[in-house]
N, C-alpha and C positions, 0 to 999 in steps of 0.2 A: 468538500475536500477529499473524502473517501472515494467518490466516483472519479475524480480527476486522477487520483493516485492509481486506481484500478485501470483507467484508460491508458495512462502513460506506461504502466507495467505491461499491459497487453500489447501495446504498440512495440515496446522493446522486445517482447517475446516473438512477435511476428517478424520483426527485423532480424532477429537471431536466425529464424528459419529461412528468411530470404537470402541473407548474407552469411551462410554457414561457416565460411572460412575467415570471417572477420573477428579478430580478437578485440577490436575496438568496441563492438556492440556488447560483448561480455563485460569489458571493463566499465563502460558507461552504465551497464545494468547493475553492476556491483555498487558503484557509487550512488546510483539512483536509489537502490534499496536502503543504503545507509542514510542518505539524506531524507528519504521518505519516512524511514523509521523515526528519525528525529522530529520531523515536522508533524507526523501523525501522533507521536508521543506528546508533543506540545498541545495538539488539538484535543487529545484525550484529557490532558490536565485541565484545559479550559472547560471541557464538558463536565468534568468532575466538580469544578468550582461553580459552574452554572447550576448543576444539579443541587448543590448545597444551598446556593443563594436564591434560587428561583423555584420554590416548591410547586408553584402552579404549572410550571412548564416541564415537570419531570417526565411525563410520558414521551413528549417530543424529544427531550434530551436523551432519554434511554434509547429511543429508536435510532438517533444519530450515533450513539455509542456502539450499538449493535452493528450498524452499517460499517462503522470504522473498524470494529473487530473482525468483520468478515474478510477484510483484506489480509489478515494474518495467514489463514490457511491457504488462501489463493496465492499469496506470495511464496509460501512454502512449496506448493505444487509447481508453480512456475520455476522455482529454483531447482527442484528435482528434475523437471523436464530438461532444463538447460544442462545440468550436470550429466544426465544420461545421454544427451545428444552430442556432447563434445567429443 
């Protein structure tokens, strides 16, 4: 899930640079960030529940959560890049 979110976000950032005068890309990007935040939040909730209910799999679940959290600063950096290039 986290890798797919990263891939789509990166694709939207590249499209922003390719089509610099397109407000549609920025609008789609904003909606994508909101939807992605919701979906990744639900995924994090699932990982928390799995961490509690599956103590034998905790190292793997913790790794997945760290990968999921890695998207937060990446999204912030992408957001700053878009804001400064508008």
